Each structure stands twice: as structure tokens, then as C-alpha cells.
C-alpha positions, 0 to 999 in steps of 0.5 A: 530527448523528452525522457529525461523529464518523465517521472518513473517509479523509485528504484529501491536499490538507490543507495543515497537519499537525495532531498526533494528540493534538490531533485526538484531543482535538478529536474526542472525544465530549464525554459520553465524554471521561473514557473515552478513552486519555490519550494526552498523559499517556502521551506525557509519561510516555515522555519522563519515562522516557527522561530518568530512564533517561539520568540513571540514576534508573531501569532499563529493567526498571522502566520496562517494568513501570510502563508496562505497568501504566499501559497495562493500566489505560487499556485496562481503562477503555476496555474496561469502558466499551465493554462497558457501552455494548454492554449499554445498546444490547443492552437498548434493542434487546431493548425494541424487539424486544418492541414489534415483537412486540406489533404482529405481529398488528395491524400499524400503519404509523405504529408501524412507522415509529416503530420503524424510526426507533428502531432507526436511533437505536440504530444511530447510538449504535453508530456513535459507540461504534465510532468511540470504539473505533477512536480508542482503538485508533489511540491505543494503536498510536501510543503503542506505536510511540512507546515502541518508537522511544525504547527500541529496540522491546522493549516491543511484543514483550513487551506483545503477547506477554503480553497478546494470547493470554491468556484474560483479555486486555483487549487483545483487547477493543480490537483484536478487538471481540468482541460488535459483530457481534451488535449490528450483526446484530440492528439489520440484521435488524430494520430489514430485517424492518420495511422488508419489513413496511412495504412490504407495507402501503403502496400500490403508488405508495409502494412502491419498485421495489427493496428497498434496504438501510437506509443506516445498515446500510452505515455500520455494516458499513463501521465494523466492517470498518475496526475488525476489519481485515476487507478485500475485494478492493477494499481489498486492491488499494487497499492494494497500491498503497501510496497512504497515508492518515493515521490520524485525519483531522479533519472538514475533511480528509474532503472534497475539491474535486470540481472537481479531479477529472477522469475522463479525467485519471485514465484517462490516468494509469491508461493511463500505468501500463499502457503503462509495465508493457507497456514493461517486460516486452515485451522480456523474451522477446527480450532475449537474442536481441537481445543476441546479434544485436548481438555480445554474450552472451545473459546481457547481457540482464540488463543490457538489462532492468535498465538501465531499472530503473537509470534508474528509481531516479533518475526516481522521485525527480525525478518525485515532486518534480515532481508537487508543482507539476504533473501534466501537465508530468511526464506530457508529459515522460515520454511524450516520453522513452519515445517517444525511448527506444523509438525508440533501442531499435528502431534499435539493430539497424540501427545494430548498436550495443549502446550505443544499445540500452542507452541506449534502455532508460535513456531508458525508465527515465527516463520512469517516471512511476509516482510521478506516477500514485500522487500524482494518485490520492492528491491529486486523486481524491475520497475516495468513489472513491479506493479504486476508483482505487487498485485500478484502478492495481494492476489496470492494472499487473498487466494490463500485466505480462501483456500485455507478454510476450504482445504480444512473442509475437505479433510474430514476423515479419521484413521491411524498409521503406526499409532499416529492419528490423522483426523480433521484436527491434525490433518491441517498440520500434516498437510501444511508440514508436507507443503512446507517441506516440498516448498523447502526443497524447491526453494533450495534448488531454484532460488537465486540470491540477488547481489546486495549492492549495499552490503559492503557499505552497511558492514563498514557502517556497522563497524564504525561508531555510528551503530544507529545506522541500520541500513542504507535507505530512504527513511530516517527518523523525524526529528522533533520540531522542538529541537532548536537546531533542526527543522521539521524534515530533520535538516541539521543547521550547520555550515553545510548547505541545506541540500547537503544536510538533507542528503546525510539523513539516515533511516529510522533505527527503531520503531520509536524513531519510525513512529516519530515520522508519522503525521496525524493523518498517518496515525489515523490510517494506522488506527483504521487498519487496526480497526478493520483487522480487529473486526475481521479477526473477531468475525473469522476466529469466533465463527466456528464457536458461534455457528456451532452454538447458535446453528449447530453447523458442522466443520464442513459448513463453517469451512464453506462459509469462511471460504466464501468470505475469502473468495469475495476479496478479489471480486471486491478489489476488481469492482473498487479498483476498476470502477468505484475508485475512478468515480469517487475520491479515496477519502470519500470511499474510506469514510463510506466504508467505515460507516458500512463496517459500523453498520455490519458490526451493529447488525451482527449483535444478537438483538432478537432471540432466536439468533438467525442464520440470515442475520449472521450471514448477511451482517458478516458478509456486509462487515467483511466486504466493506472491511475489504474495500476499506483495507484497499483504500486505507493502504492506498491512502497510507502509501500516499500520506506516509513519509517517503523516508519510510519507503525502505529500511528495516522499520518501514511503512510496510512493517508499521502497518503489518505490526498494527494489523498483527497486534489487532489480531492478537488482541481480538483473539485474546478478547475471544478467549477472555469473553469465553469465561462469561459463557458461549451465550454472551460471546458474540455480543461481548466481542462485538462491543470493542469492534463497535467502539473502535470503529466509532473512534476511527470514524470520528478521527477520519472526520477530523483529518478528512481534509488532510487526505486531499 
């Protein structure tokens, strides 16, 4: 069966990490074995180069030239074989086309059926070839990353720059797959034509009510999309969630126990995501007014809004670790803490205490269970619907971001019940407290805790001497290249085989260890994520203060403005995911979006007096929309360039990006409060200066690592 050769998404419950080299060897098509990239040889060559450079036997220039020649030869072997196989497939299709023409005048049902099966056989051979190319493309990317880790990220820039756009480039043959589209189109068209003709000559009892596309055509299209990095809205939103998968799973990893999946439990995780985002942004339009009513300055709203993010820095870590053992208990804890936090936020008005207000927001941040929501989708949702679930996660976040300010705009009332005040400042807290209480009741009766298959093994590990093993996963700390007894993938040189040592690798047990896994291009992507979150937080958090000072906007007007910004998220993702990302490379969209964000920030400065509503609204819209485009592409690239060893575990890629974004929000909110001491007239320009500087730095860093994002 062909299915044993087809790639699939990584199953997150797979408990033993299998090295890429071993996977490549296991899943090679036997009759094509001599045409695959010699990953093991090139990996050993990298290690040999490092030892020779350290001993002074070689210089880096010689290494670059020698390794380039070796890589060129490997690529040439792959591309020539690929072209040969494409030619054979084209010959077979041409022969079948002749047979199809021969029965055009005198159609025969049996011959039509035979032709359809023959075309399907060609399609299956094409699927094998597509998988062959995909495995080699992954191998090339990995060996480039391996070389860069060892030698300081010099080689990828040089190699891609000299090969990617050359008229005789064979590298394009691997990564652009010229010619496959024509073969897929020929097979699809002929199968559809034969299906229509066959339907014309069968009895009405045999003909299906709808003309269905041949399943093999869907497989072909899926394989081509994966190879060419084409995307659609679903895939784009799924990558936006940064739920990472390993590059090349084994067949055993391609299936997940459907008994672990429970739709209501997934829905509860999505509702948790939605409510938390509503909770985050519902106070933004009224935070300055609430602060002043408690005797503080309006700019203290930065601290009020940012205190939730401060607590989230810590909650993300312990919720990520807690989700190794359970999903139900951390969600229960999250709901209770958020209920208490919102209750304290609402009561702070009658207690006339800014401390209670801040403490309530800190409690809300401690209840952030987004790490659990991501982990549940990664671990417990079947592969066939995981992308839909990931897209739903992003959509729930975007919807919550829009609904929060909109809901605040509706809560314009003022009354008392038993001495407790209900007004525009306190009602966001009361509404969210009721919302979390209702969610807690629903969660308690409806959530189904999946079985954690690794729980027994993890308990045994934690009781052993190896206390650094946090969980079974696919990530491990990057062991530094300077350590003599290890290579750049953390392969320990011992008496065991290379594959055996790679199988024994363990996940990162700290943020420091996870940080060591990050390559320069990954660090740049995290910097970009930090930048865009900082810029967006400045725009959103100070909007109420700025618009009240310059334009005299009411709470309702601010709420409408923020809600409109939030409502742009999904349409922007539709445009980028369905159209723009299919027309341009992700790295090109990334750089262009950064430049537009820079322009949006620049146009937001108060150059002209008086400051006008059109300038503020237009510049804010430009900055926010371009930042949304940038975020989607940034996370898409991050999921590709980040090590697969960070695809699971407590200190995973999702946690790192969350921490980067949360720290950015904390610093942005603190900047607003500190700038407030200079007066509200200077608040706008002072807070925009750091955004502009960080954006400039990220653009320069992107240019330096641009070729490594190929």
C-alpha cells in the first residue's frame, strides 16, 4: 500500500523521540534508496569540519567551498532523479491519453474503468515522488540549520544567496517543484473526464447523485500544497496558533486514539480562550476613568491593564507544566482564580482601593490557561481535525478581542443594589465574574479528562535520580557546540550508535535550556513578535487616555473604535491566508509588513497641532492591520524555523512566543504609566518612540537573516 510512504502530522502523544536520520532511513522507498540525501554522511562531515577547524587543519573558507560542492552534488542527484521520474510519469500519461482517445467514438464501460485504475496507479507513483522530494527538502533544511548552528549562521546566507536566484539553480528544483503542477493537472483532468463519461453510460441506479472528485486527486493536491508551501485560510490560522508539529513523523505517529477526543471538552477549551480575551480587553475603554475615580492618575491605566500580563508571565509556565498531568484541574483552577479576580476588580470601587483593583487584575493574569488550551489541541484532538481546531483557537481569540471593548461600550449605566455600585467601571468585573462562574459549572459537569499515557513513566522518572526530566516530549536543550563530546544536535559521542544516542535525548527543563535551542533566525522572529505585541499594546492601552485628551471621546466612542480594530483580525487573516500568502513568500510578506508597521508608527506621532481624528484613526488602523498581518506570517515562519524539539514539553515553542509577547505587553503598559508623569500632552509621542526604535531594529535583524528564512 502507498499509504506507508505518505507523510502525516505528528502525533503529540508519541512518547519516544526518533531522530530524523533514523526516520529518513526507515521511510525511504527501497527502490529509490540511492537517490536520497545522505543525511548521516553530511552530518558526520559537519562534525569533522568542526574538529579540523578547532585543530587548525582547515579554515572556514575551505569548509564553505568543500561543503557547498558536496551539497551541490547531493542536490543534483536528487533533482536529476526527480526529473527522470517525472519524464516516466509523463510518458505513461501520454500513453494513457492515446488509449482514451481510441475509445472516444466507441466507449466501453470496462475499458473506461481500466483506464481510471491506470490513471490512479500513475497518481500513486506521483505521490511517492512527491513524498520523496518532501523528505529530501526537509533533510536539506535540517543540514543547513545544523551547519549554521556549528559555524555561526554564515553558510545558509552564502549558499541560498548564490543558488536561489541563479538561472541554472538546482536548489529551485527541490524547493519550487517545477513541473509537478502540470502532471497533477493532467491526472486530475483525465480522471474527471473518465468519471463523467462513465456516469453517462451507467444505469441511473449505479450513478451517484453527486459527481465526487476522485480521492487520489485530493491526496495529490494536499501533497503539492505541502511541498510548495501553499496555504489557505485554515492552514494560515492553524499556524497562527503556533501548535507545532515535528517535520517527519513515523507511521506510528500518524494516528491518535480517538477515544481521547471529546468534542465538548474541545469546545470548553475554545470558550475558555474566548472568555479570557474578552476579560483582557473589556476594561481597556474604562481603565483610565476607573483609576481616576480611585484617586490615581489616568495614566495608571497602563499598570491596571498590564498587571494581568505580569501575572501571565508566571502562569504560562506553571499551566504548561500542569498540563503534563491534567487538563481538567488547571481549567478548574483557572476559572476559580478568574472569578475571584473579577470579583475583586468590581468591589475595588466601593472599597475605594487601587490596591484591590490591581490585585484583582493580577489574579486574572494568574488564571491564564492559554497554554492548557494549546496543549489540549496538540495532544487530544485527532490529526484530521487538528488544523480546524487550531484555526478555531485563533478565531476565538480574535472574536474575544473584538467583543471585549464592544461589551464595555454597552455597559453604560449607574445604579446600586444593597450599597454595591454597578456602573461602567465596575460592570466589566461583575459581568466577567458571572461569565466565569457559569463557565465553571459547565466545565465541572461536561469536561472529560483524557488519559495521560505518559503519566506513569513521568512519575517514575521524577522519583529517579534524573530530576531534570520534566516530561516525555519531542524537545531537548541544545547542547553547546563548544562541548567537545557532543555535536550540535546534542548527540552524545559514546559507544552507542548515533541513532541510539539521538533517541535518548530529553526535553528542555528550563527556559534557559530552551533558549539554547534557538537559532539566530528564531531569535529574530521572537524579537519581531515582541515588537508587534509592544506596538499593539501601546496603541490599545493608551487609546482611552489619548482620545479623551485630544478629541474628547466618550467611553462608548473608544469602545467602538477598539471593537472595529478587533473586527479587522479575521478579514485580514482571510486575505493573507487565502490570497497574499499564495502570491508571495512568507519572508517577503514579513519584511513588507514590518515596514508598514514602521510607517504606521511614524504617522501616529503628533507632528501637526492640533492633532486630528483622521490622522489618529488612519495611522492606528494601518499599524494594527499590518501588525496583524505580521503576526500571522511571523508565527507561520516561527513554526517552521524553530527546532522540532520544541514542539512539545513544558518549555515549548508556544510558551516561548507567549512569554515574549507577554513581556512586551508588560513593558508597554509600564511605559504608558511612566510617560504619564511627563504629562498627557507628551504621552503619545513619548510612548511611540520605543515602538519606532524596536521596529527599526527588527527590520535590520530581518534583513540580516532574510536568506535563512528560505
